[in-house]
C-alpha positions, 0 to 999 in steps of 0.5 A: 127881628130881635135875636134871642139866645137861650139854653137849647135845644128847642123844647126846654122850659126856657124856650117856653119863656121866649114865647111868653116874653117875645111871642113867635116873631123873633129869631131864637138861637139855642145855645149849648150852655147858659155860659154861651148865652152870656157870651153871645150877648156880650159879643153882640151876636144876639140882642137878648138872652133868657136864663134860669135864676131860681126854682121854688123847690131847688132854690138858686140856679148857682151857675147863673148867679156865678155868671152874673158875679163874674160879668158884673165884677170883672178883673182889673182892666177886664171887659165891662158887661154890655148887657143888663137885666130887663125883665123876669118871667115865671114858668110853672114846671110840670114834669112828665115821663117821656119815652118810646118804650111800649111799656115802662118795664122795658126802660133801663135808663132815664135822662134829665137835667140835674135840677130835675131830680130834686123835683121828682123825688117821690116818683123816683122812689117807685120800686120799678123806677129805682132800677133805672140808671139816671143820666144827667143832660144839659137840658130837659129838651136835650134828654128828649132828643136822646130818647127820640134817637134811641133805636132800642126804645129802652130809655125815657126822660123827664121833661115837658109836654112841649118836648114830647110834642116836638120830639114825638115821644109818648107821655107815659106818666104825666105830672110827676113833680113833687109839688104841683106849684113847682115854678122856675123864675127866669131873667131876661137880659138885653144889650145895653142899647136895647134896654129901655127906661121904665116910666110910670110903672113900679119897678125893681132894681137888681144889685150886687155888692161885696163887703169891704171886710168880714166883721160882726155886723158888716152885712147888717150895716150895709143893708141898713142903708135901705132901711134908712132910705125907706127902700123895700128889700125883696130878696137877698142871695149870696155866692162866693166872690171868686176872689178871696176865700170865704168872701161873698158877693151878695145879690139883692132886689129892691123896690124902685128905680136906681136913679130915684133919690132914695134908691140912689142914696142907698146905693151910695151908702152901700158903696161906703162899706163895700169893695164892689157894687154893681147895678145889674138892671131894672125890670117890672115885677111879675106880681101876678105870678109870684103868689 
């Protein structure tokens, strides 16, 4: 039975991804942070990990990008990543106010994950809600746990209907997200020995690279390798390289298999203008959930 690490506890939005990706018949192991999910996967304690990558409103989950950078650009003689990206999943995010208070007038504080506050700004402007103290937690499900254990019944949290069910909380106000199409994208990571080839199915290759130098046109020249080889570029994101000030690691996703002629030629050309390149993985795009 495969073992899967995820940001716990049970009831997080990441937990919903596990059901979508793997079904029920697996050993799901909740972890205290996204970083620990990577560590467990690297050590072989688990076979897979699921991590959030970006939100349609808040944008990048920078902590995940930072971990991908650190693992796929290790220091000299550092351990090489024993895992790759093998899939993606999308979860519609519907935030709800959960509590055990008989009335919201009794609530004095509200808990949730830091990413949530930027997704519920309209609700948080409510005159009554503005008096609540906002408290960050590691996950929305952890927030639900805290509220469930609050004997004073003066706290609330913002989380999922699944958390309400798991922790026996009342749904005081449903669907408080600003955008009803609010969606979070997750990556599925697997131990290298668990990764399987994608055959006869259009796929996407995820790459990371760091430029040799910061000169006018350097990034344009690097990306032009994809144009010259007629490789479609889906997205580009960047994070500080962590090695030199004002140097950046770029993350791109392109159509095709890294072993195909045109993508492989693009990667070779990319290496000529970069100090570091890495293939993060290969996966089938969930097109039906992106529009």
